[in-house]
C-alpha positions, 0 to 999 in steps of 0.5 A, a space after each residue: 421583948 417585940 410583940 406583934 401587934 394585933 391578931 396573931 393569926 392574921 399576922 402569920 397569914 399576912 406573912 404567908 401570904 408574902 412569902 407566896 407573893 414572893 415566889 412569883 415576883 421579886 417586885 421591890 415593893 412588895 418586898 420591902 412590905 414584907 420586910 416592914 411586918 416581918 420586923 414586927 417578929 420576935 424571932 431573931 430569925 425573922 429580924 435577919 430576914 427583915 434586914 435582908 429583904 429591906 435592904 435589898 428592896 432599897 438597893 433595888 429602888 434607892 429613891 422610893 420614899 416607901 422602901 426608905 421608910 419600911 427600911 427606917 422601920 426594920 432598923 428600928 425595930 431590930 434588937 440591936 440598938 445600934 440601928 436605931 442611928 440608921 432608922 433615924 437617918 434613913 428618915 432624915 434622908 427621905 425629907 431631904 
């Protein structure tokens, strides 16, 4: 079972701030960071959103090391373990 690292109130506040910011801009870097932080949530619906947003961010900027890394984190954190290999493949692609 996943647990949110650190202070749950700070985590929740950060998620809320990302959501608010993303209503004003669809910046792929902000979206990528949001996906990564959201991936720590134990809620299945948050996992789904994190995956969608992480993939959207990488699609918008395919050469971004940040987007690659953050999507790799999202894939690694998914409860569906089949994505762990995708996580590793993304990280390898970032260094090649």
